N, C-alpha and C positions, 0 to 999 in steps of 0.2 A: 519732418525736421524743420526746426525754426530757422528764420532768416539769419539770426546770430550764429547758430551752429553751422549753417552752410558757409557763412563768411569765414569762420574759423577754419573749417575743413579746407576751403580753397586757399587760405593763407598757409596752412600747414603743408599742403600738397607741394608747395614751392620750396620747402625747407626739409633738411634732414632731421633736425631737432629744433625745438624752440622753448622759450620760457613763457609762462602765462602772462608775465608783464609785457611781452612782445606784442600782445594782442591789442594794445593801445593803438597800434598802427592801423587797425581796421575800424577804429572809432568806438571801441567798447570800453566802458569803465570796468572797474575791478569786479563788481557784482555780476554784470552782464557776461564778462569773460569767464567767470567761474561757472555760471549756469550753463554756458555754451560748452565748456570743456566737460562738465558732468554729463551733459546730454550725449556728446560724442563718445565719451568713455562707456556710457550705458549701451550704446550701439556697437561697441567694440571697435570703433574707428580711431580711437586714440589710446595709447598706452605709454607707460613710463619708458623713456629711452634707455637702452642697455648701455651700461658703462657711463651714464651721465645722470647721476642722482638729481632728482628735482626737475628734470627736463622732460619734455613730451615729444612723442614721435607719432606720425600718422601710420595707420594700418591699412593695407590695401583692401578695398571694398569686398573682394571675393573672400579673402581670408576672414574679414570681419563677419561676413554673412555666415560662413561656416561656423565660426565660434558662437554666434548668437542663435542660429537656427537649428543646429544639430541637436541640442538638448530638447528643443521644441518638437523636432521630428521624432526623436525617440519617445517622447511623451505621447505624441499622436499615434505612433505605432503601438505603443502599450495600450492606449485607449481602444484602438481598433481590435487588438487581440482580445481585450475584455468584452467588447461588443460581440465578437464572434463566439466567445466562450458562453456568454449568456444566451445568445441566440440558439446555439446548439443545445443548451440545457433546456430551454423552453420547448424546442422541437421534440426532445426526448419525452416530454410530458404529454404530447398530443395523443399518442395511442391510448393511454390510460383515461384521458379526458373524453375522447370520442367514444371509447368503450362504455364509459359511464353514461354519457348522454344517449348512446344508442339504447341502453336498457330503459331509459326514461321515455324515449320516443319511438322505439321499435324501428329506428332507421338511423344509421350512422351519419347520414347526410341531412338530417332534419333536426334542428335545434330550437328549443323554446327559449326565447329571450323575453323575460318578463319585467324588464326595467326600461322605461321610456328613454332615459338618457342613453343607455346602451343601444337601443333601437336607432336613435338619431345618429349616434356615432357610426353604426353599421351602414346607414343610408349614405353618410358622407364618404365612408371608405369605398362602398360599392359604386358610388357615383364617380369617384376619382379613377377607379379601375375600369369603368365601362368604356368600351371601344367601338361597338357597332350599333346597338339599338337598345333602348329602354322602353318598356311597356308599362303603363300605369292605369290602374282602375281605381276610381275614387267613388264609392257609393255615397249616398246621401246628397243633400243639396248644397247649401252654403258651406264654404270653408272659411276659417277665420283669416282676417287680413294678415296676421302674424305668420300663420303657416304658409300662406300664399307668397309672402315676401321671402321666407326661407327657401321655399321651393324654387322661386324665380332665380335666385343666385346660383343654386346648384344646377338647375336646368340650363341656365345661360352658359355656364362653363362647358357642359356636355355638348350643347349645340355648337359652340364655337370650335370644338374639336371634331365636328363632323358626325357626331352621334345622332342617329335617327331617333325620333321620339313620337310615340303615339299615346294619347291619353283618352280614357273613357270616363265620362261623368254620367249622372242621371239627369233626366230632362229638367227638373227644377233648377239646376245650376244655370240654365239659360236666363233665369230671371233674377240672378244675384249679381249686383253691379260689380263688387270687387272681383268676383270670378270672371265676369265678362272682360274687365280691364286686364286681368291676368292672362286670359286666353288671347286677347288681342296682342299683347306683348310677345307671348310665346309663338303664336302663328307667324308673326312678323319675322321671327328668328328661324323659322323653318319647321316648327312642331306641327303635328296634326292632332285635332281634337274633335271628338264626336260625343253624342249623348244617346242614351236609350232609356226605356221606361223602368225596367227592373232587372233583377238577376245578376247584379254585380257583387263581387266580393272584393274587399280591399287588397290590392296586391301591387308589387313592384317587381318587374322581371328585368334583370340586367344581362344583356347578351344571352348566351345559352348556358351560363355557368352558375348563376346565383339568383335567388328571388326571396322576397319578403312577403309573407302572407298574413293578413290580419287575423286576429283571434276573436271570434264572435262575442265571447263573454268577458273580454278584457281589452279595452281600447288602449291600454298602456303597453300591451305585449304584441309580439309578432313571432311567426315561425320563420326561421332562417332555413332556406332550402338550397342544398347544393347537389341533390340527387338528379342526374341528367334526365332520367325518364320522367320524374315528376315535373321538372322544369319544362320538358317537351309538352306534357299534358296541359300545363298552365298556358303555354303559348298557343296550343291548339284551341283551348277554350277562349282565350282572348281574341284570336283571329275570327272565331265563330261569332262572338259578340260584336266585334268590330264591323263585320260584314252587314249585320242587321241594324247597326246604329246610324244616326243621322249626323251630318256635319254640324258643328257648333256654329250658329249664325253670329256674325260680327255686328249685325244690325237687325232691328226688328223687321220681320217679314210676316204679314198677316196669313198668307197661305201656309207657310211653314208652321206657324203657331197653331193654326187649326188642325193640321195633320198631327202635330205633337200632342195636342190636347186629345185628339182621337185615340192615339196610342195609349195615353194614360187611362182613358176611359175603358179601353179594351182590357188593359191589365186589371183594372178594378172589377170588371165583369168576371174575369177568371177567378179573382180572389173572393168575390161575393159567392160564387158557386162553391168555393171551398169552405165557406162559412167563417172566414177570417174577420176579426174585429178591426175597428178603425185604426187602433194603435199599431197593430201588426201590419196592416196595409200601408200605413204612412211610413213605417220604418223601411219596408221593402221598396217603396216608391221614392224614398229619399226626400220626403216633404213633411211639413207640419201636419199634425192631426187635424187642425182646422181646415187646411187646404184640402186634405183628403176627404173630409166630411162634405165639403162643397162639391167635389167631384162625384162622390157617392150620391148626393141628392140629385144631381143632374142625370146620372144614370137611371136612378129610380123614376125620375120624371119621364124619361124616354120610354122606360118599360111600362109605365102606368102602374107601378107598384106602390102600395101604401105602407109597406114595411120591408125590412131587410129580408125577412123570411119569405115573403111573397116574391121579392126580387130574385132570390136564389131559386125558388120554385120555377119562376118563368124562364130563367136562364137554363135551368135543367131541362125544361120542356122543349125549349128551342133547340138545344143540342141533341136531344133524343129524337127530334122530328125526322121522319123518313124523307128522302129526297122528293121534292114536289108536293109533300103533304103538309098541311097546316092544321094543328089540333083545333077543334071547334072552340070558338070564343077567344082564340089567341092570335093576334096579328104579329107578323114579323117585325123586328125592331132593328134599327141601325144606330151605330154609335158615332157617326160622323155626320157633318152637315151643319146647316144654320142653327139647329136646335141646341148644339153644343158649342157655344162661343169660346174662342181662345181666351185664356186668362193668364195674367202674369202672377207667378207664385209669390 
């Protein structure tokens, strides 16, 4: 309410009726008086005086409030009824929708979401509804600064609500500065972060009620899982991976770096024995092909192998060797120690 309208209301409160010309007594000219009267009339605080044409009378505030607000309240109730009607209508569509999705996925509680925008909206929704714990597995090495910024805002809100947070990365993430900065911020807020060499699949698990699982052949898509037994299995897998992972270092530590490098080398040995190519190994290790090739070269040097085929053969011989026995011409090999220096990816 304007100061002029308040002055007119206080003036009118002392009188039974009054004329607009009387408002000169409160220091208002004709235009100001007319605007103030229109404002009060719009608020239902002034009306024409009964039996006194052309004169004005004040309306008690409670009566004015009822006259002004009741139509608004009726409209609000009408809108609420409409909201409930639409909500009920959408709920009635769920059985048909879930039945159709079940035929596509063979599970009523597993849904393919193949639109990145919808995946992002789902993450926002599940983040807002998370109450106890969120588990995150992020395969690969570096994440884009944009995705880290978006994750930081979501994660900060959850941590502020007391939600526990555990995140798994692959070892190369230790050498990506934006990821290091992100982890420092998150751990300062209470999150826990670890890394491991391989075996991660992209997933987000929210409490025991919902999860998002990455789709290997489509980075824009995700599987939305609400089946409790599947979610339980995902949590069991995460806990197993978590126990074997190493805490994310917030500063460079040479001893830790040598150990992590050794774990990467051991993973490469296993993949060499499977006959995997550099590109496949790099993808599983979450690093560039060039970095992977450098590690492979170091492993071959330790083995004394001149080719990948020979390296695979020597590894196979070593694993087939009986306890205490060493095949003639083949020396045991180790994948840790000074011969394999730690590198930053």
